[in-house]
C-alpha positions as CSV (number, residue, x, y, z in Angstrom):
1,Y,0.9,156.0,83.3
2,S,2.9,152.7,84.8
3,L,0.3,150.5,83.5
4,A,0.6,152.0,80.1
5,Y,4.6,151.5,80.4
6,V,3.9,147.8,80.7
7,D,1.8,147.5,78.1
8,Y,4.1,149.0,75.7
9,K,7.2,147.0,76.9
10,T,4.7,143.9,76.6
11,V,4.3,144.8,73.0
12,L,8.1,145.4,72.2
13,Q,8.8,141.8,73.6
14,V,6.4,140.6,70.8
15,D,7.3,142.9,68.1
16,C,10.1,145.5,68.4
17,S,9.8,147.1,65.0
18,V,6.4,148.8,66.4
19,Q,7.1,152.3,66.3
20,A,4.3,153.2,68.3
21,A,5.4,151.3,71.0
22,H,9.1,152.8,70.9
23,D,7.6,156.5,71.4
24,G,4.9,155.3,74.1
25,V,7.6,153.9,76.4
26,N,9.5,157.0,75.6
27,R,6.7,159.2,77.0
28,M,5.9,157.4,79.8
29,T,9.4,157.1,80.8
30,K,9.5,161.1,81.1
31,A,6.2,161.0,82.5
32,L,6.7,158.6,85.6
33,L,10.0,160.2,86.2
34,E,8.6,163.3,86.3
35,K,5.8,162.0,88.8
36,D,7.7,159.2,91.1
37,G,11.5,160.6,90.6
38,V,14.5,158.4,90.0
39,N,13.4,155.4,91.6
40,W,10.2,155.0,89.6
41,R,11.1,152.0,88.0
42,Q,10.8,150.2,91.9
43,K,6.7,151.5,91.3
44,L,6.1,149.7,88.4
45,P,4.0,146.8,88.6
46,T,5.7,143.3,86.8
47,I,6.3,143.3,83.3
48,P,4.9,140.0,81.8
49,R,7.5,137.7,80.2
50,V,6.3,136.9,76.6
51,P,7.8,133.4,75.5
52,V,10.1,132.9,73.1
53,S,8.0,131.2,70.7
54,A,5.9,134.0,70.5
55,Q,8.7,136.6,70.0
56,T,10.1,134.5,67.2
57,R,7.0,133.8,65.6
58,W,7.0,137.3,63.8
59,S,9.7,136.6,62.1
60,I,9.2,133.3,60.8
61,P,7.7,133.0,57.2
62,S,4.5,130.7,57.2
63,A,6.4,129.1,54.4
64,Q,8.5,127.4,57.1
65,A,7.6,124.3,59.6
66,P,5.3,125.3,61.9
67,G,7.1,123.7,64.5
68,A,10.2,125.6,64.1
69,S,9.4,128.6,66.4
70,T,7.9,126.4,69.3
71,A,9.6,126.6,72.6
72,P,9.7,123.1,75.0
73,A,6.4,123.2,76.5
74,T,8.3,123.3,80.1
75,A,11.5,124.1,81.1
76,P,13.1,123.8,84.8
77,Q,12.3,126.6,86.9
78,G,15.8,127.8,87.6
79,E,16.4,128.3,84.1
80,Q,13.5,130.5,83.7
81,D,14.6,132.6,86.3
82,Q,18.3,132.7,85.4
83,T,16.4,133.8,81.5
84,A,14.3,136.8,83.3
85,A,17.4,137.9,84.8
86,G,19.4,137.8,82.0
87,M,16.5,139.4,79.9
88,E,16.6,141.9,82.7
89,R,20.2,142.7,82.9
90,A,20.3,142.8,78.8
91,R,17.5,145.6,79.3
92,M,19.3,147.3,81.8
93,L,22.6,147.9,79.9
94,K,20.3,148.7,76.3
95,E,19.0,151.8,78.2
96,E,22.5,152.3,80.1
97,G,24.0,152.3,76.3
98,N,20.9,154.7,74.9
99,E,21.4,157.4,77.7
100,L,25.3,157.7,76.7
101,V,24.1,157.8,73.2
102,K,21.8,160.9,74.3
103,K,25.3,162.4,75.9
104,G,27.4,161.4,72.5
105,N,29.5,158.6,73.9
106,H,28.8,156.3,71.1
107,R,31.9,154.3,71.3
108,K,31.0,153.8,75.5
109,A,27.5,152.9,74.0
110,V,28.8,150.1,71.7
111,E,30.6,148.6,74.7
112,K,26.8,148.5,76.7
113,Y,25.0,147.4,73.7
114,S,27.3,144.4,72.6
115,E,27.2,143.1,76.6
116,S,23.3,143.7,76.4
117,L,23.5,141.4,73.3
118,K,25.3,138.7,74.7
119,L,22.4,138.0,76.7
120,N,19.4,138.9,74.5
121,K,19.9,139.3,70.7
122,E,17.1,142.0,70.2
123,C,16.7,144.0,66.8
124,A,16.3,147.6,68.6
125,T,19.9,146.9,70.1
126,Y,21.2,145.5,66.9
127,T,19.9,149.2,65.2
128,N,20.8,151.2,68.3
129,R,24.7,149.8,67.8
130,A,24.5,150.2,63.4
131,L,23.9,153.9,64.5
132,C,26.6,154.2,66.7
133,Y,28.5,152.5,64.3
134,L,27.5,155.1,61.4
135,T,28.6,157.8,63.6
136,L,32.1,156.6,64.5
137,K,32.2,155.8,60.4
138,Q,32.2,151.8,61.0
139,Y,30.5,151.3,57.9
140,K,31.2,147.7,57.5
141,E,30.1,147.3,61.4
142,A,26.9,149.1,61.1
143,A,25.8,147.3,57.7
144,Q,26.3,143.9,59.5
145,D,24.7,144.9,62.9
146,C,21.7,145.6,60.7
147,T,21.7,142.6,58.9
148,E,21.7,140.5,61.8
149,A,18.4,142.7,62.8
150,L,16.8,141.8,59.6
151,K,17.1,137.9,60.2
152,L,15.0,138.7,62.9
153,Y,12.1,141.0,61.7
154,P,13.0,141.4,57.9
155,K,10.8,144.4,57.4
156,N,12.3,146.4,60.2
157,V,12.7,150.0,58.6
158,K,15.7,151.6,60.8
159,A,17.7,148.5,59.8
160,L,16.6,148.7,56.3
161,Y,17.5,152.7,56.3
162,R,20.8,152.1,58.5
163,R,22.4,149.8,56.1
164,A,21.4,151.6,53.4
165,Q,23.0,154.2,54.8
166,A,26.4,152.1,55.2
167,L,26.2,150.6,52.0
168,K,26.1,153.8,50.5
169,E,29.2,155.0,52.4
170,L,31.2,151.8,51.7
171,K,29.8,152.6,48.2
172,D,27.8,149.6,47.4
173,Y,25.3,151.3,45.6
174,K,23.2,149.0,44.2
175,S,22.8,147.0,47.6
176,S,21.8,150.5,49.4
177,I,19.3,151.4,46.6
178,A,17.7,147.5,46.8
179,D,17.2,148.1,50.8
180,I,15.8,151.5,50.4
181,K,13.0,150.2,48.0
182,S,12.3,147.3,50.7
183,L,12.2,150.1,53.0
184,L,9.4,151.8,50.9
185,K,7.3,148.5,50.1
186,T,6.5,149.3,53.9
187,E,6.9,152.9,54.3
188,P,6.1,154.6,50.9
189,K,6.6,158.0,52.2
190,N,9.3,157.6,54.3
191,T,11.1,161.2,53.5
192,A,14.1,160.2,55.1
193,A,14.1,157.0,52.7
194,L,12.9,159.0,49.8
195,R,15.5,161.5,50.5
196,L,18.8,159.3,50.5
197,L,16.9,156.9,47.3
198,Q,17.8,160.6,45.2
199,E,20.9,161.0,46.4
200,L,21.8,157.4,45.7
201,N,20.3,157.9,42.1
202,R,23.0,160.8,41.7
203,A,25.8,158.7,42.9
């Protein structure tokens, strides 16, 4: 279980839009919690740190300059350690936000996600905060977070769907329909998106 957890987390560093990896992390977390108790994280192997260049490569269209996503070959050791510590802190804050969402405390979760984003601009954190904003009826903020997520991963299904929801509430039906159609190019049988498209066509 622990090795599988590490594998899934490594995949998410490269591309956070892989839903199977998110599902795998959730399954492994539950299994490890049952197996090792609340201190299960202490027994994990080290999660490999994926270079920023590898993470960015997934979100940059091939038409851009090939060197645009290349990180410097070397960096001071202290800076790397600081970045690793910052990434770990960002991950912990995001997970605290996730737990608050499960408890229905969306306003407090927004604070945790906001702190996490100051350390690491990750698309999953943006889409999670957008979900909170939708629940809190802060639709402009929800749409903006989804836009930021889509700058990182242009085909992210959650970001497209949640922005479409926010735009619908803001009565920007044309833009909402455009997002749903973009989503359906990736997932043609997404039932939630198809249902929302029907609602928008009736609006």
